[in-house]
N, C-alpha and C positions, 0 to 999 in steps of 0.2 A: 529470557528464561530458556532453558533447554526444551526440546520437544518431548522428552520423557525423563524419567528419574535417573537413568544411567547416562543420559546425554548423547547417546549414539543413534537414536532413531533418525533414519534418513541419511546417515553418514555412509559415504561410499567406501571407506577404508576400514571401518570397524563395525562389528555386528552388534545390534541392539538385542538385549536379552529380555526386554520387557514384553509382557503379554499385552494384547490389545486392551484388555480391561485395565491393566495397570497404567498404560499410556493415557487412556481416557480419564481415569481417576486423577492422574497427575495434572493433565491439562484442565480438568474440571475445577482445580483449585482457584483458578481465576474466573470470577463470575462473569456471566454474559453482560450484565449492565456495566460493569467496569470495563470489559473488553470493548464494548460499544463506544466508550469514551476515548479510546486510543485510536488515533487516525491511521497510523502505519504500524503494521507488525509483519516482519519478514524473517524468513529463515536465512541464517548466515552460515554457510558451510565453512569448514576448515579450509584454509588456503594451502595448496600444495607447496612444498619447499621451493621447487623450481620457479613458481610464480612469485614467491616472496623475493627471490634473488634475481629474477629476470629484469631486463632493461626495456620492457615494452613501453612504447610511447603512450602517454595518456595526457589528459587535460591537466594543465598546471593549476595550482591553487589560485594563482592570480586570475586565470581565465574563469575558473569556477566562481570566484568572488565577484568578478565583473558581471557574469550572467545572473547571479543571485541579486546583486544590487539593482540591476536593470529590472528584474522581476519584482522586487520589493517596491520599486518606484511605480511600476504599472499598478500594482495592488493598492499602493498608497493613493494614487490618483483616483481610484474608485471610492476611496473614503475609508477603507479598512483592509486588513490583510485577510487572505482567504480563510485562515483558521478561525477568524473571528467574524466571518460573514454572517449577518443575521439570516435566520431561516427564511424570512420573507423575500430575501434577495437571491436565494439559491436558484430558483427557477429562472430568474432573469439573467444572472451572471454565468450560470452553468447550463444554459439552454443546449439541448442536444438535437441532432438531426435524427432521421429515422433509424439509421444504422447504430448510432449511439444509444438511442432508446432501446433497441432490441438487445444490444450488448448488456446494458444495465438491467433490463428486465430479466434476462436469462440468468445473470449473476444473482439477483435478488431471489429468484425462484429456486435455483439449484442450491444456493448456499443458505437459504432460509434467513436472509438478512433482515434486521429490524429497520424501522424508519430512520433511526439515528445512524445506523451503519450506512444506509442509502445516502443520507445527506453528507456524511463524512467522505464517502467515495466521490461524490460530486465535487466537494471542495478540493480534494486531493487531485482529481482529474483537472479541475480549473488551474491548479498550481502547476501541474505537468504541462498543460497547454501554455501557461504563462512562461515557463522556463524554455519552452520550445519556440516562443515568439509568436504563438498562434492566437488570433483574436477569438476563435471559436473552439469549443470543446468537441473534439472528434471521438469517434468510436475507439481509436487507438489509445487516446488519453484515458478513456473510461476503462478499457481493458487493462492498461498498466496499473491504474489505481486499484482495480479489483485484485490484481496480483499482490498488492501490498496489504491484503487482508488475510494473511496465511492462517491465522488462528481461528478465523471464521470457517475455514474449510473443514469438512468432515473427513478425517484421516482413515476412518475404519471401514468405509464402504468401497 
């Protein structure tokens, strides 16, 4: 979904004409309990023409597939994929060090996250760690997972 009714909120090239109240009402159409059940929500800005046409080197689809297959195998060896991780296993499989705990606590407090959003962030952080080949979930994995909760952020303050 767009961030506002006109679709230009946060766009670097076009001006949004929506008022803060209109933006809040627009985003309020998706309920908190439903939003809590969505693991990842990110803003995807328009890609400038030069980037679309550029020849920048990037990871190939085959490389990405190999990394994902390796990650799925790690998760399967645990007995379940992270998205389906039972709540009772989250603390064990997503254990955090002090830095990770502080990062998550700050996000929960500042963003007013629910218990469900807290657990989903931990599962996404575990997946990010798995993709990076890390056995532990570090603060950087938690911070990245928090960034994937864009609709939980309060845009108006």
